[in-house]
C-alpha positions as semicolon CSV with decimal commas, in nm:
position;residue;x (nm);y (nm);z (nm)
1;X;0,000;0,000;0,000
2;X;0,107;0,356;-0,039
3;X;0,035;0,679;0,138
4;X;-0,041;1,042;0,069
5;X;0,184;1,319;0,194
6;X;0,031;1,645;0,315
7;X;0,240;1,962;0,296
8;X;0,197;2,303;0,456
9;X;0,432;2,515;0,245
10;X;0,556;2,842;0,392
11;X;0,840;3,076;0,304
12;X;1,074;2,932;0,570
13;X;0,937;2,587;0,648
14;X;0,738;2,300;0,502
15;X;0,525;2,104;0,747
16;X;0,502;1,736;0,651
17;X;0,234;1,479;0,733
18;X;0,160;1,135;0,593
19;X;-0,153;0,923;0,582
20;X;-0,172;0,579;0,735
21;X;-0,157;0,283;0,499
22;X;-0,537;0,268;0,471
23;X;-0,569;0,639;0,391
24;X;-0,788;0,718;0,693
25;X;-0,573;0,930;0,922
26;X;-0,288;1,180;0,897
27;X;0,018;1,188;1,123
28;X;0,274;1,465;1,151
29;X;0,624;1,372;1,041
30;X;0,851;1,675;1,059
31;X;0,916;2,034;0,963
32;X;1,167;2,093;0,683
33;X;1,349;2,427;0,687
34;X;1,359;2,599;0,349
35;X;1,479;2,932;0,212
36;X;1,282;3,059;-0,087
37;X;1,523;3,349;-0,141
38;X;1,814;3,109;-0,188
39;X;1,611;2,855;-0,387
40;X;1,647;2,592;-0,112
41;X;1,318;2,403;-0,109
42;X;1,403;2,091;0,093
43;X;1,340;1,856;-0,200
44;X;1,626;1,621;-0,111
45;X;1,485;1,567;0,239
46;X;1,139;1,532;0,090
47;X;1,275;1,266;-0,148
48;X;1,404;1,064;0,149
49;X;1,059;1,085;0,313
50;X;0,882;0,993;-0,013
51;X;1,094;0,676;-0,029
52;X;1,066;0,598;0,342
53;X;0,686;0,625;0,349
54;X;0,624;0,496;-0,007
55;X;0,430;0,809;-0,103
56;X;0,186;0,783;-0,394
57;X;0,084;1,149;-0,413
58;X;0,090;1,490;-0,247
59;X;-0,177;1,715;-0,099
60;X;-0,072;2,077;-0,062
61;X;-0,250;2,345;0,131
62;X;-0,360;2,631;-0,092
63;X;-0,372;2,951;0,116
64;X;-0,652;3,139;-0,057
65;X;-0,748;3,492;0,041
66;X;-1,067;3,521;0,243
67;X;-1,249;3,642;-0,071
68;X;-1,150;3,314;-0,243
69;X;-0,886;3,472;-0,471
70;X;-0,529;3,348;-0,502
71;X;-0,258;3,575;-0,369
72;X;0,123;3,555;-0,384
73;X;0,144;3,284;-0,115
74;X;-0,102;3,059;-0,301
75;X;0,095;3,111;-0,622
76;X;0,412;3,002;-0,439
77;X;0,232;2,690;-0,317
78;X;0,129;2,613;-0,674
79;X;0,489;2,665;-0,790
80;X;0,608;2,430;-0,514
81;X;0,354;2,175;-0,635
82;X;0,495;2,202;-0,987
83;X;0,844;2,140;-0,847
84;X;0,711;1,822;-0,685
85;X;0,558;1,705;-1,014
86;X;0,884;1,775;-1,197
87;X;1,098;1,601;-0,934
88;X;0,881;1,303;-0,837
89;X;0,629;1,255;-1,118
90;X;0,358;1,183;-0,861
91;X;0,006;1,327;-0,865
92;X;-0,068;1,634;-0,657
93;X;-0,385;1,798;-0,538
94;X;-0,456;2,118;-0,349
95;X;-0,698;2,184;-0,069
96;X;-0,812;2,520;0,064
97;X;-0,614;2,580;0,380
98;X;-0,752;2,920;0,485
99;X;-0,763;2,914;0,866
100;X;-0,574;2,583;0,900
101;X;-0,281;2,748;1,076
102;X;-0,523;2,947;1,292
103;X;-0,704;2,625;1,386
104;X;-0,375;2,451;1,460
105;X;-0,256;2,734;1,682
106;X;-0,589;2,746;1,865
107;X;-0,568;2,372;1,930
108;X;-0,220;2,405;2,071
109;X;-0,312;2,699;2,294
110;X;-0,645;2,573;2,422
111;X;-0,593;2,202;2,442
112;X;-0,226;2,170;2,516
113;X;-0,145;2,506;2,676
114;X;0,172;2,490;2,470
115;X;0,435;2,761;2,514
116;X;0,482;3,009;2,230
117;X;0,830;2,873;2,148
118;X;0,707;2,513;2,130
119;X;0,404;2,621;1,923
120;X;0,632;2,769;1,659
121;X;0,820;2,437;1,644
122;X;0,511;2,224;1,581
123;X;0,256;2,457;1,419
124;X;0,354;2,382;1,058
125;X;0,354;2,008;1,119
126;X;0,011;2,025;1,281
127;X;-0,114;2,242;0,995
128;X;0,012;1,975;0,750
129;X;-0,176;1,710;0,948
130;X;-0,495;1,918;0,932
131;X;-0,453;1,980;0,557
132;X;-0,413;1,608;0,489
133;X;-0,686;1,501;0,733
134;X;-0,932;1,750;0,584
135;X;-0,847;1,614;0,239
136;X;-0,891;1,252;0,347
137;X;-1,222;1,335;0,515
138;X;-1,351;1,529;0,213
139;X;-1,221;1,317;-0,074
140;X;-1,204;0,976;0,079
141;X;-0,918;0,737;0,056
142;X;-0,605;0,736;-0,155
143;X;-0,776;0,604;-0,467
144;X;-0,935;0,943;-0,539
145;X;-0,617;1,147;-0,595
């Protein structure tokens, strides 16, 4: 069986989550540091994770504006998705991630009473989990990508 990988792509980090083998649940894996300005996108580390988890496709968060338009950050997510297609040749899909980071932060504050420093360390990974879980819940299992 293979899994989906969920990505929360930012300008400095990429949060990574993977689905379980049945495609029901998402688990956080890690946060990859990137540097857009220096064209360092963490693709080598991503390649190791793709192999390790036998990834069959990617789900990327698409940070739309509240009025449903695409801004510069969404365009960068789409460009990142194209890099993944070029590098791995695997299918990708996007899911609206407006408020995902806000939800993730709220969960960490309310439910875990997590310190600000620790929140910054896990927020992108949790956002990636929420992106992938929302996708799995909305689209169903792996076969629909």
